[in-house]
Every structure is written in structure tokens, then in C-alpha cells.
All heavy atoms as a GROMACS GRO file, in nm:
protein
  542
    1MET      N    1   0.084  -0.118   0.000
    1MET     CA    2   0.000   0.000   0.000
    1MET      C    3   0.088   0.123   0.000
    1MET      O    4   0.190   0.128   0.066
    1MET     CB    5  -0.091  -0.001   0.123
    1MET     CG    6  -0.184   0.116   0.127
    1MET     SD    7  -0.310   0.107   0.252
    1MET     CE    8  -0.218   0.151   0.396
    2GLY      N    9   0.047   0.223  -0.074
    2GLY     CA   10   0.121   0.348  -0.081
    2GLY      C   11   0.088   0.439   0.036
    2GLY      O   12   0.017   0.401   0.129
    3THR      N   13   0.137   0.557   0.029
    3THR     CA   14   0.110   0.655   0.134
    3THR      C   15  -0.027   0.717   0.115
    3THR      O   16  -0.087   0.710   0.007
    3THR     CB   17   0.216   0.765   0.133
    3THR    OG1   18   0.212   0.830   0.007
    3THR    CG2   19   0.355   0.709   0.158
    4ILE      N   20  -0.076   0.779   0.222
    4ILE     CA   21  -0.204   0.848   0.216
    4ILE      C   22  -0.181   0.992   0.259
    4ILE      O   23  -0.128   1.018   0.367
    4ILE     CB   24  -0.308   0.782   0.310
    4ILE    CG1   25  -0.329   0.637   0.271
    4ILE    CG2   26  -0.439   0.859   0.306
    4ILE    CD1   27  -0.414   0.560   0.370
    5ASN      N   28  -0.218   1.084   0.173
    5ASN     CA   29  -0.207   1.227   0.202
    5ASN      C   30  -0.346   1.284   0.227
    5ASN      O   31  -0.445   1.230   0.176
    5ASN     CB   32  -0.141   1.302   0.086
    5ASN     CG   33  -0.002   1.251   0.058
    5ASN    OD1   34   0.078   1.233   0.150
    5ASN    ND2   35   0.028   1.226  -0.068
    6THR      N   36  -0.356   1.390   0.303
    6THR     CA   37  -0.486   1.448   0.334
    6THR      C   38  -0.557   1.502   0.209
    6THR      O   39  -0.679   1.519   0.212
    6THR     CB   40  -0.473   1.561   0.438
    6THR    OG1   41  -0.380   1.658   0.389
    6THR    CG2   42  -0.427   1.508   0.571
    7THR      N   43  -0.484   1.524   0.102
    7THR     CA   44  -0.546   1.574  -0.022
    7THR      C   45  -0.594   1.461  -0.113
    7THR      O   46  -0.660   1.488  -0.214
    7THR     CB   47  -0.446   1.661  -0.099
    7THR    OG1   48  -0.328   1.585  -0.125
    7THR    CG2   49  -0.410   1.786  -0.021
    8ASP      N   50  -0.565   1.335  -0.076
    8ASP     CA   51  -0.605   1.220  -0.158
    8ASP      C   52  -0.755   1.192  -0.146
    8ASP      O   53  -0.816   1.218  -0.042
    8ASP     CB   54  -0.529   1.095  -0.116
    8ASP     CG   55  -0.382   1.101  -0.151
    8ASP    OD1   56  -0.342   1.192  -0.227
    8ASP    OD2   57  -0.307   1.016  -0.101
    9ILE      N   58  -0.810   1.137  -0.250
    9ILE     CA   59  -0.949   1.090  -0.249
    9ILE      C   60  -0.943   0.938  -0.242
    9ILE      O   61  -0.887   0.872  -0.329
    9ILE     CB   62  -1.025   1.136  -0.374
    9ILE    CG1   63  -1.031   1.289  -0.375
    9ILE    CG2   64  -1.164   1.075  -0.378
    9ILE    CD1   65  -1.087   1.347  -0.502
   10ILE      N   66  -1.001   0.882  -0.135
   10ILE     CA   67  -0.999   0.739  -0.110
   10ILE      C   68  -1.140   0.684  -0.131
   10ILE      O   69  -1.237   0.736  -0.077
   10ILE     CB   70  -0.954   0.708   0.035
   10ILE    CG1   71  -0.820   0.773   0.066
   10ILE    CG2   72  -0.952   0.558   0.060
   10ILE    CD1   73  -0.703   0.715  -0.007
   11PHE      N   74  -1.150   0.578  -0.210
   11PHE     CA   75  -1.276   0.506  -0.229
   11PHE      C   76  -1.265   0.377  -0.150
   11PHE      O   77  -1.174   0.297  -0.171
   11PHE     CB   78  -1.300   0.477  -0.377
   11PHE     CG   79  -1.313   0.603  -0.459
   11PHE    CD1   80  -1.204   0.656  -0.524
   11PHE    CD2   81  -1.435   0.667  -0.467
   11PHE    CE1   82  -1.215   0.772  -0.600
   11PHE    CE2   83  -1.448   0.784  -0.543
   11PHE     CZ   84  -1.337   0.837  -0.608
   12ALA      N   85  -1.356   0.357  -0.056
   12ALA     CA   86  -1.355   0.239   0.029
   12ALA      C   87  -1.480   0.157   0.003
   12ALA      O   88  -1.592   0.210   0.004
   12ALA     CB   89  -1.350   0.280   0.176
   13THR      N   90  -1.462   0.028  -0.021
   13THR     CA   91  -1.573  -0.064  -0.041
   13THR      C   92  -1.567  -0.168   0.070
   13THR      O   93  -1.462  -0.226   0.095
   13THR     CB   94  -1.563  -0.134  -0.178
   13THR    OG1   95  -1.561  -0.034  -0.279
   13THR    CG2   96  -1.680  -0.227  -0.201
   14VAL      N   97  -1.681  -0.189   0.138
   14VAL     CA   98  -1.690  -0.287   0.246
   14VAL      C   99  -1.759  -0.411   0.191
   14VAL      O  100  -1.869  -0.402   0.136
   14VAL     CB  101  -1.767  -0.229   0.366
   14VAL    CG1  102  -1.777  -0.333   0.477
   14VAL    CG2  103  -1.701  -0.103   0.417
   15ILE      N  104  -1.692  -0.527   0.205
   15ILE     CA  105  -1.744  -0.653   0.154
   15ILE      C  106  -1.755  -0.751   0.270
   15ILE      O  107  -1.661  -0.766   0.349
   15ILE     CB  108  -1.651  -0.711   0.046
   15ILE    CG1  109  -1.637  -0.610  -0.069
   15ILE    CG2  110  -1.701  -0.846  -0.004
   15ILE    CD1  111  -1.524  -0.640  -0.164
   16GLN      N  112  -1.870  -0.816   0.283
   16GLN     CA  113  -1.890  -0.916   0.387
   16GLN      C  114  -1.955  -1.039   0.324
   16GLN      O  115  -2.060  -1.027   0.259
   16GLN     CB  116  -1.979  -0.860   0.499
   16GLN     CG  117  -1.992  -0.954   0.618
   16GLN     CD  118  -2.074  -0.891   0.728
   16GLN    OE1  119  -2.186  -0.847   0.706
   16GLN    NE2  120  -2.018  -0.887   0.847
   17HIS      N  121  -1.894  -1.155   0.344
   17HIS     CA  122  -1.943  -1.282   0.288
   17HIS      C  123  -1.962  -1.273   0.136
   17HIS      O  124  -2.060  -1.324   0.080
   17HIS     CB  125  -2.073  -1.325   0.354
   17HIS     CG  126  -2.065  -1.338   0.502
   17HIS    ND1  127  -1.982  -1.429   0.564
   17HIS    CD2  128  -2.126  -1.270   0.602
   17HIS    CE1  129  -1.994  -1.418   0.694
   17HIS    NE2  130  -2.081  -1.320   0.720
   18GLY      N  131  -1.870  -1.203   0.069
   18GLY     CA  132  -1.875  -1.191  -0.076
   18GLY      C  133  -1.977  -1.091  -0.128
   18GLY      O  134  -1.994  -1.078  -0.248
   19ARG      N  135  -2.045  -1.022  -0.038
   19ARG     CA  136  -2.148  -0.926  -0.077
   19ARG      C  137  -2.102  -0.784  -0.045
   19ARG      O  138  -2.052  -0.758   0.064
   19ARG     CB  139  -2.276  -0.957   0.001
   19ARG     CG  140  -2.400  -0.912  -0.068
   19ARG     CD  141  -2.524  -0.958   0.008
   19ARG     NE  142  -2.557  -0.851   0.102
   19ARG     CZ  143  -2.590  -0.868   0.227
   19ARG    NH1  144  -2.597  -0.988   0.279
   19ARG    NH2  145  -2.618  -0.766   0.304
   20GLN      N  146  -2.118  -0.694  -0.138
   20GLN     CA  147  -2.080  -0.555  -0.116
   20GLN      C  148  -2.181  -0.489  -0.023
   20GLN      O  149  -2.300  -0.484  -0.052
   20GLN     CB  150  -2.076  -0.480  -0.249
   20GLN     CG  151  -2.032  -0.336  -0.236
   20GLN     CD  152  -2.018  -0.268  -0.370
   20GLN    OE1  153  -1.974  -0.329  -0.466
   20GLN    NE2  154  -2.057  -0.143  -0.376
   21ILE      N  155  -2.134  -0.440   0.091
   21ILE     CA  156  -2.219  -0.378   0.192
   21ILE      C  157  -2.234  -0.229   0.167
   21ILE      O  158  -2.339  -0.172   0.186
   21ILE     CB  159  -2.162  -0.402   0.334
   21ILE    CG1  160  -2.146  -0.551   0.362
   21ILE    CG2  161  -2.246  -0.335   0.440
   21ILE    CD1  162  -2.274  -0.630   0.356
   22GLY      N  163  -2.126  -0.163   0.128
   22GLY     CA  164  -2.131  -0.019   0.104
   22GLY      C  165  -2.006   0.031   0.036
   22GLY      O  166  -1.901  -0.033   0.041
   23THR      N  167  -2.019   0.146  -0.027
   23THR     CA  168  -1.907   0.212  -0.092
   23THR      C  169  -1.904   0.356  -0.042
   23THR      O  170  -2.008   0.422  -0.036
   23THR     CB  171  -1.922   0.211  -0.245
   23THR    OG1  172  -1.933   0.076  -0.288
   23THR    CG2  173  -1.803   0.274  -0.313
   24PHE      N  174  -1.785   0.401  -0.005
   24PHE     CA  175  -1.770   0.532   0.054
   24PHE      C  176  -1.660   0.610  -0.016
   24PHE      O  177  -1.561   0.552  -0.059
   24PHE     CB  178  -1.735   0.521   0.204
   24PHE     CG  179  -1.825   0.426   0.277
   24PHE    CD1  180  -1.784   0.297   0.305
   24PHE    CD2  181  -1.952   0.465   0.316
   24PHE    CE1  182  -1.866   0.210   0.372
   24PHE    CE2  183  -2.035   0.379   0.383
   24PHE     CZ  184  -1.993   0.250   0.411
   25ARG      N  185  -1.675   0.740  -0.023
   25ARG     CA  186  -1.572   0.830  -0.077
   25ARG      C  187  -1.522   0.913   0.040
   25ARG      O  188  -1.600   0.982   0.105
   25ARG     CB  189  -1.631   0.919  -0.184
   25ARG     CG  190  -1.533   1.013  -0.248
   25ARG     CD  191  -1.606   1.103  -0.348
   25ARG     NE  192  -1.516   1.192  -0.414
   25ARG     CZ  193  -1.481   1.312  -0.371
   25ARG    NH1  194  -1.531   1.357  -0.258
   25ARG    NH2  195  -1.397   1.387  -0.439
   26LEU      N  196  -1.393   0.905   0.069
   26LEU     CA  197  -1.335   0.973   0.183
   26LEU      C  198  -1.227   1.069   0.138
   26LEU      O  199  -1.153   1.042   0.042
   26LEU     CB  200  -1.274   0.870   0.280
   26LEU     CG  201  -1.366   0.758   0.327
   26LEU    CD1  202  -1.286   0.650   0.397
   26LEU    CD2  203  -1.473   0.812   0.420
   27SER      N  204  -1.214   1.180   0.207
   27SER     CA  205  -1.105   1.274   0.182
   27SER      C  206  -1.068   1.339   0.314
   27SER      O  207  -1.142   1.332   0.412
   27SER     CB  208  -1.146   1.380   0.079
   27SER     OG  209  -1.257   1.453   0.126
   28GLY      N  210  -0.951   1.400   0.320
   28GLY     CA  211  -0.903   1.460   0.443
   28GLY      C  212  -0.850   1.358   0.542
   28GLY      O  213  -0.833   1.388   0.659
   29ILE      N  214  -0.825   1.237   0.496
   29ILE     CA  215  -0.778   1.126   0.579
   29ILE      C  216  -0.627   1.113   0.559
   29ILE      O  217  -0.577   1.129   0.449
   29ILE     CB  218  -0.847   0.995   0.536
   29ILE    CG1  219  -0.998   1.010   0.540
   29ILE    CG2  220  -0.800   0.878   0.616
   29ILE    CD1  221  -1.061   1.002   0.674
   30SER      N  222  -0.554   1.078   0.668
   30SER     CA  223  -0.409   1.072   0.654
   30SER      C  224  -0.349   0.936   0.690
   30SER      O  225  -0.228   0.920   0.682
   30SER     CB  226  -0.343   1.180   0.741
   30SER     OG  227  -0.375   1.159   0.876
   31SER      N  228  -0.433   0.837   0.730
   31SER     CA  229  -0.377   0.706   0.766
   31SER      C  230  -0.484   0.597   0.750
   31SER      O  231  -0.603   0.626   0.743
   31SER     CB  232  -0.326   0.706   0.911
   31SER     OG  233  -0.435   0.711   1.001
   32ILE      N  234  -0.438   0.472   0.746
   32ILE     CA  235  -0.529   0.358   0.738
   32ILE      C  236  -0.616   0.351   0.863
   32ILE      O  237  -0.733   0.314   0.855
   32ILE     CB  238  -0.450   0.226   0.714
   32ILE    CG1  239  -0.546   0.108   0.692
   32ILE    CG2  240  -0.360   0.195   0.829
   32ILE    CD1  241  -0.614   0.106   0.562
   33THR      N  242  -0.562   0.390   0.977
   33THR     CA  243  -0.640   0.392   1.102
   33THR      C  244  -0.758   0.488   1.091
   33THR      O  245  -0.869   0.455   1.133
   33THR     CB  246  -0.549   0.432   1.220
   33THR    OG1  247  -0.439   0.343   1.224
   33THR    CG2  248  -0.624   0.426   1.351
   34ASP      N  249  -0.737   0.605   1.034
   34ASP     CA  250  -0.845   0.701   1.014
   34ASP      C  251  -0.952   0.646   0.920
   34ASP      O  252  -1.071   0.668   0.941
   34ASP     CB  253  -0.791   0.833   0.957
   34ASP     CG  254  -0.704   0.909   1.055
   34ASP    OD1  255  -0.714   0.883   1.178
   34ASP    OD2  256  -0.625   0.993   1.010
   35ILE      N  257  -0.908   0.575   0.817
   35ILE     CA  258  -1.004   0.516   0.723
   35ILE      C  259  -1.089   0.411   0.793
   35ILE      O  260  -1.212   0.409   0.779
   35ILE     CB  261  -0.930   0.454   0.602
   35ILE    CG1  262  -0.864   0.564   0.520
   35ILE    CG2  263  -1.026   0.372   0.516
   35ILE    CD1  264  -0.772   0.512   0.411
   36ILE      N  265  -1.026   0.323   0.870
   36ILE     CA  266  -1.100   0.218   0.941
   36ILE      C  267  -1.198   0.279   1.040
   36ILE      O  268  -1.312   0.234   1.051
   36ILE     CB  269  -1.003   0.120   1.008
   36ILE    CG1  270  -0.929   0.039   0.900
   36ILE    CG2  271  -1.076   0.025   1.103
   36ILE    CD1  272  -0.817  -0.047   0.951
   37LYS      N  273  -1.158   0.383   1.113
   37LYS     CA  274  -1.248   0.450   1.207
   37LYS      C  275  -1.369   0.507   1.135
   37LYS      O  276  -1.482   0.494   1.181
   37LYS     CB  277  -1.174   0.561   1.281
   37LYS     CG  278  -1.082   0.512   1.389
   37LYS     CD  279  -1.013   0.630   1.456
   37LYS     CE  280  -0.910   0.582   1.556
   37LYS     NZ  281  -0.835   0.696   1.616
   38SER      N  282  -1.346   0.572   1.022
   38SER     CA  283  -1.456   0.630   0.945
   38SER      C  284  -1.552   0.524   0.895
   38SER      O  285  -1.674   0.538   0.905
   38SER     CB  286  -1.402   0.710   0.827
   38SER     OG  287  -1.326   0.818   0.870
   39VAL      N  288  -1.497   0.415   0.841
   39VAL     CA  289  -1.582   0.308   0.788
   39VAL      C  290  -1.658   0.239   0.901
   39VAL      O  291  -1.775   0.205   0.886
   39VAL     CB  292  -1.497   0.208   0.706
   39VAL    CG1  293  -1.576   0.084   0.672
   39VAL    CG2  294  -1.447   0.275   0.579
   40ARG      N  295  -1.595   0.219   1.016
   40ARG     CA  296  -1.664   0.158   1.131
   40ARG      C  297  -1.783   0.242   1.174
   40ARG      O  298  -1.889   0.190   1.207
   40ARG     CB  299  -1.569   0.140   1.248
   40ARG     CG  300  -1.487   0.017   1.238
   40ARG     CD  301  -1.406  -0.004   1.364
   40ARG     NE  302  -1.329  -0.127   1.355
   40ARG     CZ  303  -1.217  -0.148   1.418
   40ARG    NH1  304  -1.166  -0.057   1.497
   40ARG    NH2  305  -1.154  -0.263   1.403
   41ASN      N  306  -1.767   0.373   1.175
   41ASN     CA  307  -1.878   0.461   1.213
   41ASN      C  308  -1.992   0.454   1.113
   41ASN      O  309  -2.109   0.455   1.150
   41ASN     CB  310  -1.829   0.606   1.226
   41ASN     CG  311  -1.740   0.627   1.346
   41ASN    OD1  312  -1.746   0.552   1.442
   41ASN    ND2  313  -1.657   0.728   1.340
   42ILE      N  314  -1.958   0.446   0.986
   42ILE     CA  315  -2.060   0.444   0.880
   42ILE      C  316  -2.126   0.307   0.870
   42ILE      O  317  -2.248   0.296   0.854
   42ILE     CB  318  -1.998   0.484   0.745
   42ILE    CG1  319  -1.948   0.629   0.752
   42ILE    CG2  320  -2.097   0.467   0.632
   42ILE    CD1  321  -1.861   0.670   0.635
   43ALA      N  322  -2.048   0.199   0.881
   43ALA     CA  323  -2.098   0.064   0.857
   43ALA      C  324  -2.122  -0.014   0.986
   43ALA      O  325  -2.109  -0.135   0.988
   43ALA     CB  326  -2.001  -0.010   0.767
   44ALA      N  327  -2.160   0.053   1.093
   44ALA     CA  328  -2.179  -0.013   1.221
   44ALA      C  329  -2.295  -0.113   1.220
   44ALA      O  330  -2.304  -0.200   1.306
   44ALA     CB  331  -2.201   0.090   1.331
   45ARG      N  332  -2.381  -0.105   1.121
   45ARG     CA  333  -2.497  -0.195   1.114
   45ARG      C  334  -2.461  -0.334   1.064
   45ARG      O  335  -2.546  -0.422   1.060
   45ARG     CB  336  -2.605  -0.135   1.026
   45ARG     CG  337  -2.561  -0.112   0.883
   45ARG     CD  338  -2.671  -0.049   0.799
   45ARG     NE  339  -2.622   0.008   0.678
   45ARG     CZ  340  -2.584  -0.060   0.571
   45ARG    NH1  341  -2.586  -0.190   0.572
   45ARG    NH2  342  -2.543   0.002   0.463
   46VAL      N  343  -2.336  -0.357   1.022
   46VAL     CA  344  -2.293  -0.487   0.973
   46VAL      C  345  -2.176  -0.539   1.057
   46VAL      O  346  -2.064  -0.546   1.009
   46VAL     CB  347  -2.255  -0.482   0.823
   46VAL    CG1  348  -2.375  -0.463   0.736
   46VAL    CG2  349  -2.152  -0.374   0.797
   47PRO      N  350  -2.201  -0.576   1.182
   47PRO     CA  351  -2.090  -0.621   1.267
   47PRO      C  352  -2.030  -0.753   1.217
   47PRO      O  353  -2.097  -0.833   1.152
   47PRO     CB  354  -2.155  -0.639   1.403
   47PRO     CG  355  -2.299  -0.664   1.374
   47PRO     CD  356  -2.329  -0.587   1.250
   48GLY      N  357  -1.902  -0.771   1.246
   48GLY     CA  358  -1.834  -0.894   1.208
   48GLY      C  359  -1.714  -0.867   1.120
   48GLY      O  360  -1.669  -0.754   1.103
   49LEU      N  361  -1.662  -0.976   1.064
   49LEU     CA  362  -1.544  -0.968   0.978
   49LEU      C  363  -1.584  -0.920   0.839
   49LEU      O  364  -1.676  -0.974   0.777
   49LEU     CB  365  -1.477  -1.104   0.969
   49LEU     CG  366  -1.351  -1.113   0.885
   49LEU    CD1  367  -1.240  -1.026   0.945
   49LEU    CD2  368  -1.304  -1.256   0.876
   50VAL      N  369  -1.516  -0.818   0.791
   50VAL     CA  370  -1.540  -0.765   0.657
   50VAL      C  371  -1.406  -0.747   0.588
   50VAL      O  372  -1.300  -0.746   0.651
   50VAL     CB  373  -1.615  -0.629   0.660
   50VAL    CG1  374  -1.751  -0.643   0.723
   50VAL    CG2  375  -1.533  -0.523   0.730
   51THR      N  376  -1.411  -0.734   0.457
   51THR     CA  377  -1.293  -0.698   0.379
   51THR      C  378  -1.311  -0.554   0.335
   51THR      O  379  -1.415  -0.517   0.280
   51THR     CB  380  -1.278  -0.788   0.256
   51THR    OG1  381  -1.262  -0.923   0.299
   51THR    CG2  382  -1.156  -0.748   0.174
   52LEU      N  383  -1.211  -0.474   0.363
   52LEU     CA  384  -1.212  -0.334   0.325
   52LEU      C  385  -1.123  -0.318   0.203
   52LEU      O  386  -1.003  -0.343   0.208
   52LEU     CB  387  -1.160  -0.249   0.441
   52LEU     CG  388  -1.157  -0.100   0.425
   52LEU    CD1  389  -1.297  -0.046   0.396
   52LEU    CD2  390  -1.100  -0.036   0.550
   53GLN      N  391  -1.184  -0.285   0.091
   53GLN     CA  392  -1.109  -0.265  -0.033
   53GLN      C  393  -1.091  -0.116  -0.053
   53GLN      O  394  -1.189  -0.041  -0.061
   53GLN     CB  395  -1.185  -0.326  -0.151
   53GLN     CG  396  -1.111  -0.315  -0.282
   53GLN     CD  397  -1.182  -0.393  -0.391
   53GLN    OE1  398  -1.236  -0.501  -0.367
   53GLN    NE2  399  -1.182  -0.339  -0.510
   54LEU      N  400  -0.967  -0.072  -0.059
   54LEU     CA  401  -0.936   0.070  -0.071
   54LEU      C  402  -0.877   0.100  -0.208
   54LEU      O  403  -0.796   0.022  -0.260
   54LEU     CB  404  -0.834   0.112   0.036
   54LEU     CG  405  -0.873   0.084   0.180
   54LEU    CD1  406  -0.758   0.118   0.271
   54LEU    CD2  407  -0.997   0.162   0.216
   55ARG      N  408  -0.917   0.212  -0.264
   55ARG     CA  409  -0.858   0.259  -0.389
   55ARG      C  410  -0.828   0.407  -0.372
   55ARG      O  411  -0.915   0.486  -0.338
   55ARG     CB  412  -0.952   0.239  -0.507
   55ARG     CG  413  -0.891   0.283  -0.639
   55ARG     CD  414  -0.979   0.247  -0.757
   55ARG     NE  415  -1.106   0.317  -0.758
   55ARG     CZ  416  -1.126   0.435  -0.814
   55ARG    NH1  417  -1.027   0.499  -0.871
   55ARG    NH2  418  -1.246   0.491  -0.810
   56ASN      N  419  -0.702   0.441  -0.391
   56ASN     CA  420  -0.662   0.581  -0.384
   56ASN      C  421  -0.674   0.638  -0.525
   56ASN      O  422  -0.592   0.609  -0.612
   56ASN     CB  423  -0.518   0.592  -0.332
   56ASN     CG  424  -0.476   0.734  -0.306
   56ASN    OD1  425  -0.512   0.824  -0.378
   56ASN    ND2  426  -0.399   0.754  -0.201
   57GLY      N  427  -0.778   0.716  -0.546
   57GLY     CA  428  -0.803   0.773  -0.678
   57GLY      C  429  -0.700   0.876  -0.720
   57GLY      O  430  -0.681   0.901  -0.838
   58THR      N  431  -0.631   0.933  -0.624
   58THR     CA  432  -0.530   1.034  -0.654
   58THR      C  433  -0.397   0.971  -0.695
   58THR      O  434  -0.336   1.012  -0.793
   58THR     CB  435  -0.509   1.126  -0.531
   58THR    OG1  436  -0.636   1.176  -0.488
   58THR    CG2  437  -0.417   1.241  -0.562
   59GLN      N  438  -0.353   0.870  -0.620
   59GLN     CA  439  -0.223   0.808  -0.646
   59GLN      C  440  -0.232   0.682  -0.732
   59GLN      O  441  -0.131   0.638  -0.786
   59GLN     CB  442  -0.155   0.774  -0.513
   59GLN     CG  443  -0.122   0.895  -0.431
   59GLN     CD  444  -0.049   0.859  -0.304
   59GLN    OE1  445   0.011   0.753  -0.293
   59GLN    NE2  446  -0.054   0.948  -0.206
   60GLY      N  447  -0.350   0.622  -0.740
   60GLY     CA  448  -0.370   0.509  -0.830
   60GLY      C  449  -0.345   0.371  -0.773
   60GLY      O  450  -0.341   0.275  -0.847
   61TRP      N  451  -0.331   0.355  -0.642
   61TRP     CA  452  -0.308   0.222  -0.586
   61TRP      C  453  -0.436   0.165  -0.524
   61TRP      O  454  -0.530   0.238  -0.496
   61TRP     CB  455  -0.194   0.222  -0.482
   61TRP     CG  456  -0.207   0.320  -0.369
   61TRP    CD1  457  -0.141   0.438  -0.357
   61TRP    CD2  458  -0.287   0.307  -0.251
   61TRP    NE1  459  -0.175   0.501  -0.240
   61TRP    CE2  460  -0.265   0.422  -0.172
   61TRP    CE3  461  -0.376   0.212  -0.203
   61TRP    CZ2  462  -0.328   0.444  -0.051
   61TRP    CZ3  463  -0.439   0.234  -0.082
   61TRP    CH2  464  -0.415   0.347  -0.007
   62THR      N  465  -0.440   0.032  -0.511
   62THR     CA  466  -0.549  -0.036  -0.443
   62THR      C  467  -0.492  -0.127  -0.336
   62THR      O  468  -0.377  -0.171  -0.344
   62THR     CB  469  -0.635  -0.120  -0.540
   62THR    OG1  470  -0.552  -0.218  -0.600
   62THR    CG2  471  -0.699  -0.033  -0.646
   63HIS      N  472  -0.575  -0.158  -0.235
   63HIS     CA  473  -0.533  -0.243  -0.124
   63HIS      C  474  -0.656  -0.308  -0.063
   63HIS      O  475  -0.761  -0.246  -0.053
   63HIS     CB  476  -0.460  -0.158  -0.020
   63HIS     CG  477  -0.413  -0.235   0.100
   63HIS    ND1  478  -0.308  -0.323   0.094
   63HIS    CD2  479  -0.457  -0.238   0.227
   63HIS    CE1  480  -0.289  -0.375   0.214
   63HIS    NE2  481  -0.379  -0.325   0.295
   64ARG      N  482  -0.642  -0.434  -0.023
   64ARG     CA  483  -0.750  -0.506   0.048
   64ARG      C  484  -0.703  -0.531   0.190
   64ARG      O  485  -0.590  -0.571   0.212
   64ARG     CB  486  -0.782  -0.637  -0.021
   64ARG     CG  487  -0.841  -0.613  -0.160
   64ARG     CD  488  -0.883  -0.740  -0.218
   64ARG     NE  489  -1.019  -0.761  -0.170
   64ARG     CZ  490  -1.110  -0.834  -0.232
   64ARG    NH1  491  -1.076  -0.897  -0.341
   64ARG    NH2  492  -1.231  -0.847  -0.184
   65HIS      N  493  -0.793  -0.508   0.286
   65HIS     CA  494  -0.755  -0.517   0.426
   65HIS      C  495  -0.869  -0.582   0.505
   65HIS      O  496  -0.982  -0.531   0.504
   65HIS     CB  497  -0.730  -0.374   0.478
   65HIS     CG  498  -0.678  -0.365   0.616
   65HIS    ND1  499  -0.547  -0.388   0.647
   65HIS    CD2  500  -0.740  -0.337   0.732
   65HIS    CE1  501  -0.531  -0.372   0.777
   65HIS    NE2  502  -0.647  -0.340   0.830
   66PRO      N  503  -0.844  -0.696   0.574
   66PRO     CA  504  -0.948  -0.752   0.659
   66PRO      C  505  -0.969  -0.663   0.782
   66PRO      O  506  -0.874  -0.604   0.834
   66PRO     CB  507  -0.893  -0.889   0.698
   66PRO     CG  508  -0.746  -0.877   0.683
   66PRO     CD  509  -0.722  -0.774   0.577
   67CYS      N  510  -1.092  -0.654   0.827
   67CYS     CA  511  -1.126  -0.563   0.937
   67CYS      C  512  -1.245  -0.620   1.015
   67CYS      O  513  -1.334  -0.680   0.954
   67CYS     CB  514  -1.159  -0.426   0.879
   67CYS     SG  515  -1.202  -0.301   0.997
   68ILE      N  516  -1.246  -0.601   1.144
   68ILE     CA  517  -1.360  -0.644   1.225
   68ILE      C  518  -1.438  -0.519   1.266
   68ILE      O  519  -1.381  -0.426   1.323
   68ILE     CB  520  -1.316  -0.722   1.349
   68ILE    CG1  521  -1.250  -0.852   1.307
   68ILE    CG2  522  -1.435  -0.749   1.440
   68ILE    CD1  523  -1.199  -0.936   1.421
   69ILE      N  524  -1.566  -0.520   1.237
   69ILE     CA  525  -1.654  -0.409   1.274
   69ILE      C  526  -1.740  -0.457   1.390
   69ILE      O  527  -1.804  -0.561   1.382
   69ILE     CB  528  -1.740  -0.365   1.156
   69ILE    CG1  529  -1.652  -0.311   1.046
   69ILE    CG2  530  -1.843  -0.260   1.199
   69ILE    CD1  531  -1.726  -0.267   0.922
   70PHE      N  532  -1.742  -0.380   1.496
   70PHE     CA  533  -1.826  -0.414   1.612
   70PHE      C  534  -1.890  -0.292   1.671
   70PHE      O  535  -1.863  -0.182   1.639
   70PHE     CB  536  -1.747  -0.490   1.719
   70PHE     CG  537  -1.621  -0.423   1.759
   70PHE    CD1  538  -1.618  -0.335   1.865
   70PHE    CD2  539  -1.502  -0.448   1.691
   70PHE    CE1  540  -1.501  -0.274   1.904
   70PHE    CE2  541  -1.385  -0.388   1.729
   70PHE     CZ  542  -1.384  -0.301   1.835
   0.00000   0.00000   0.00000
């Protein structure tokens, strides 16, 4: 995974059991921890293990990250 700058536009997709739960557009974020906190607040209705697929639209990289939402 590349770096994250506060000026980057991050697209986050939450997947649980192979099903897309939600897609979010985030900006003003500077770390993976900030992204996970934001997604947890938004997707709190789907507790459990999810896959967080990130795409940095500014820098062009993608990353998949397992995450537990509770």
C-alpha cells in the first residue's frame, strides 16, 4: 500500500461474505487507522469480519484489508 495524504481521495468498499455492503468516498484522511475508524462509524450496522477494499483515486493504488466491525 502506498502513502495516504490528506489531499487524496480514497474510495472504500466494504465486503462481507462476498457481498458488497457499502461504498464510501473519503477525503481529508491521513492514515489507514483514520479510514478504518470512518468506515466503522458508517458501517456499524454490519458487525463482524469484513474486507475493506481501498482505492486511492489520486495516487492510483489499491489495497484489500481484513477488518472487524463491532
